[in-house]
Steps between C-alpha positions, in 0.01 A plus 500: 500500500460707822282355772138617523300587812233236461523178705307251281513227764322716752259657254409171339478290815207259466398624148470251219664722238816531711565128430551587137774751568760322287266466205406864525863609514586295193201632304581861589845464336322457161364861516129414508289250686136401558417382851177314569403427862170470680367789705634506853820308419719805540600604146425870563701484824804293390565576131551884524771492774660197332518688168630814682790294626588405140477829308643849514245774529148521645251218462150620396212264595151563369181404672163552331340699783603767745395294804716213373794737443490619864444149634793348305737784595392489867551124518846505337616794715385317812681178404817689403487695827491844344260791483292583193701739292829332589613194311137442411267773376184544294336747267141533402322789332531799734714324762864394506720360777851441358854630558849474348544175692193333363590176326149357449217736397148373463277699261183461299534426130365848417783665691767299318339558159533878543855462626580310180368794294738734691790256522463241222825325582421481874834639602587396855270201492654158506183288483129523448264246651141497368289312753150352452527489124210263480255774587552631143446866583560747216790667689658164574475380137647832368777484752610160393505605136699814573746316727568257214606796290710652774693175537598520131687820591617390841608135526609568860140565611341198663135459420284269717132413458327330793156352543298241672347367182605603150599370162869499583614405150310799344662744745841334447465548123404864553821555700709333229538157654500573870584216730202345681510410868195312614489476878269211601293542809262259668208664679405390844187290494210708356136415542259638230132546571213641297211689661302669215237751587269738317573634153827684514431776243171672424410806298640731772839324522600262777180384668442629856347163587821325380718740707289424807544127438873548448529690831308226681725233357809699610376542855400131534824363351721740696334407828591134431860576403791598719677744271430815299277512195533672162177573311522582130242732337527682162521869598527768767122545529453128572795510750330774701159333482626159616711653776188673637298172474764295681545759772129491565507120545833425668640609836850476636640508141695771328346555152727699264447626145781479235472675164685755299297805604586474871759731659845335523485457876175299477640285218819433702290408805318232303810352348730506806346208680448451871801566724393271784255225579322719743369727224153416371483273199442676172278488193653702213259579217703579186481553130721295276809701598559234772473224241867485415685831532530499879486249785270553799659319796296268724233410239392137489139545392391649164144591405481563125208668323654395164461849356742757358467850369674543168513772229280450200477726198156584352608602152140582395471760776865593501547437870712275715403400851539236764254212479434220740582158355585153624869477587731259311567148626863598549386794721259277695781252560733772614239636740444154647874447530525800733348280775778237491825690467605482862301208635200276404205712383149506369352685202128547465371590150167671522395362160458160337760256363332535163558879512863439587544258208348761266742779596763629261833317537701821538442872557425705191799719399400855585638628171220321313212654691597840645521857375849530346532877509765503774687213344487662156674818626770294678561302178521817295744657749709180494535529124269212412169657411208256506752238638638448148838329532464434876499141615201440726338190653172611342481776235235770549177448298509706180163669560585590860844646419350690207236651734771589763719661233213712373422604858861618550483698181180671611680592830789644293738247670631337180552615147367355179815285480413340835787659690448718812450871464697723741196496726470123461867445585456705815174320595652150444761562769257630762382270781139520384293360221520687167147643528549620858849638423375682193223658714752610764725662241217674316282606793669837549420601141133478600528694826525196730773544762744207551362424846140462375618290201688275732199450720275409205753255348562340840125444545455360147802265511454402868181304447278725712132470420158654569162329477378792297810509275570859612874574485445846661346336804782248522755783504304689764484195732870429440594856587286491814652165608164326494575245223706188568858541381505878534858502639625290207314728255665811650844349468432395141351840411809683637737269304299542179483879534878508519535330163421827331658835580258690285299777661144565390411851385164488685292274716254261336161450651459162328835338570357148539328508164790676327769255621282201425429625146868563443575138602201348314394739219308221325286469812366852490128428491167673452158403626292369211173661608337689784403271782725218372780328697671400173807681373662485158883500515724663243626151426144390400440289817174546691477447874260595779566695820373333822148589605627654825765721343527868578602537139149428378387791283860601414520540125878454462735277704850355482504132586791344689364144520228308320416132533283247319165445664154365418146566599341808647826636635636545145174637351536270204849620406696201623730722712491707813710808593689444825688828536451835325510876548293781349617724209363804327427467129772763421752314713408166335554646154824665608646180654372281224633724227700225328178308462301779330394428145287678244343265240243528234224237462317473170203267457234415237168531687181433306690553181636843605857593600540630852838629633581592866821617660563332839741595775589218744723448805601151413166315478308777678299717257528871582314664208344413167405767242378483134770563240524562127590186305831471330592252228668283762181504714295390202724209419533380853125520554431279203763260610340477841164450333634205301664352806173517695265390216724245329643463148158438357430878494758522216407399142727216394531471127570161340852613429560604868347178629716294266817689602417449869450129435840470330673681790327289757593185315867589499497601867353158601730298284826697497470719813726804532541742335157453346247695707203372697190647338233337720228735633670524841837579351372760255296670773803500734724661234272752331773762520708296255248464215164671563612835645714590190205417275266721706748787502524488120123487462452868588290690750198265508609144425240263346549160662329332201750626249833479674777344283541189720705315245756776506480517881565125534791513256670738740539202734708303249838439657801620308712360340296174526219673318688451172404129516137557598348415158727197473415359842131578487410561131169663425432272200609157374573427133326173396566284195216659303683833510255659739614692810278370785468704818616316816254530783697533823327407832371772727718608792284302745525170299819369649502154342357591159694476175528728194237396245513508118143481365547395130303316230613141478576523126754780561735272688502187277838339521623690808662241728684702765313717742653852522621611847527848659673645812843401378375156397360418845124495424328326204198684359167325509322467166126539491425341161190648344248408234451719187223672703747545786340250727732298727608161370793406714753632759859377487864600554616188309405536130698200389293274721178674395565441127587138559197426716199720587501678162342201328190521720484879453518460118226238501270735687585822320551433131121445439423811698760717331540341150637825349817473713781252469495194730782292357539145616873573547542842660878475467486497117302818426594861548343695780242750381235744608307460169215284380541217247364718219748778578782246504394364158515855356865536591 
């Protein structure tokens, strides 16, 4: 094999992972390997160039975040003494630094997923290394599953999964028995301290009092330490707040933020480390992105708030958002370990030991909690709709993937078969989410120029916010350069505008609302009443606009972001709108055309039939007018009346009641295919039995005279119905010759038995108790006197004749002397007649 340009001895000098070079080389020869090594031990630095020296073709390395991509590429380029874009390059959305000479390219998982759709066999690629697998991002999980399929076609492709902490055996199984290389690493001495403060989370989110306490702890601990400090908080808002608090309390210290919304230059400044001892010591305040996916040099003090921001889906309100939760124990341990990678360190947890012990062991897989719309389109484009047939570490929840699939259908991105439409195929390959890409491609049809569409999508997807939730104001401040991140927004807007070459016929005056509605048609919303802050979405969700919003009084809006919230801010809806733009009613109806429905509602009100025709945009009512009743209206109205009032409004004849009892008995004792005829089941399936009876009853059905016996018989399952009378006979022949009706228990009497009420004399000599339900259930005899008063209850007649009968005879023969009471009931024929009638025979 030809020599490669990477000097592993120089690159791996002093790094723990470099000591496992021989094990890594051997494992790579098997075609797939799983590498576990603690953060800071050098796996991201050593393994990619080592693999590049072993394979032909480019080595693709994934990092979960853009800042980690740039940091890893910069570090490897520096150690290999080359410029970015030479032997080492990187690509993130909207930015690429590679060349023909690039041997190792670092990318985000999303970039590689879209490459796979365009080049499923990964021609020209010799190896793929998926790093930080333990974070369990959706893109990372999908990437592993798709790589496992690619390897079945290309046995020369080396697949590598790397992580600080993961279930190595599960990942190995997914990659068809990948070799496992576990690189042990002993931390330098690490001191753990706990300094709990005020309540961490209140009704507004992370408590301001807690953040103040956190900042005070960071300043005090950093003053007593000689190195740099890394402070972990859950999100960008908390990063900015704590940076301001620390700067107001500390002097002679450089305080830097680190989160995903910062411009690349500021992110790189925080992750590069000090270049000399003369530079001021640093406190870096970061989200969880510094937890494992990149190393911040010089850190030997960690201050951990113990909080993370993770996606959670609110199925009831059809929304997904980031919520603040306690981090996992694994995450807390990785954060603490950041302090002792290069020398002895100290980690201060700003919570209690009991709270640490109560944390989840591992991070929640994102696929179980997030909106799966993006993932569902990728899966459909890959040829595995709904992930069916694709091996994944965790399968997507059925309800969530169903919802995502329905969303894609409503956006016209997939067909009824689950495969991408031409528009969906185009969208799936674009470097944007499916909603945003669909809006970009469709904007011109609604008079929105590409530039304006790019600006709106860049603002929505870039995480820009406004206290009043006004997207129009956000765009104005970004254009004027007032808002933070304006330069990044302009670059993103230009890139997004170039994704579509369509030219708009005119110029829209409501581009923000139009593009938002194209991306989120189910979030077109209308104010519920004049003076209200509450809006009803087309999806059925209700949410409130902030009290300070310029959108107050706007009847129609398109919502880009909505979050769960409580108290006054949500006006009782349980959710608050965080970003939206105004729409006209005509525009809302135009853009939500796929959601328009015209339905008829028929009701029985005070005994009279009322019919109205309703037009809705999703769940939003547009109009309601009286209409002339049709036969279908009449039947459905009476069905609804029965469902609301209960089955008692129907007149149940003895025959219908008995039939229902027989069906219920067989369902309880034999199960399928015999139907459930309980109240709940019948009310839930009125279309199967009641609706046909109502339709056949004519223009004005009489609920007291419906043929319920016939209606219930329509539920009999065929061909099993041929045995119905055998399994649950209506009558039982007794020795006297009589046919006695069997009384089956009501549907709500789960433990009751079929009863045969019969005069004692009619079963003289009967020894064996008859059984029903294919011989599974003995009937219960209620033995009666000649006047049909109860004498005994038994399902064992042989024992009765041999025992209790003697006492019954003693008591009854004087009371009923006209009827036979033989001393030996086995020796006389059973009869329904008196002694005199018997003598006449």
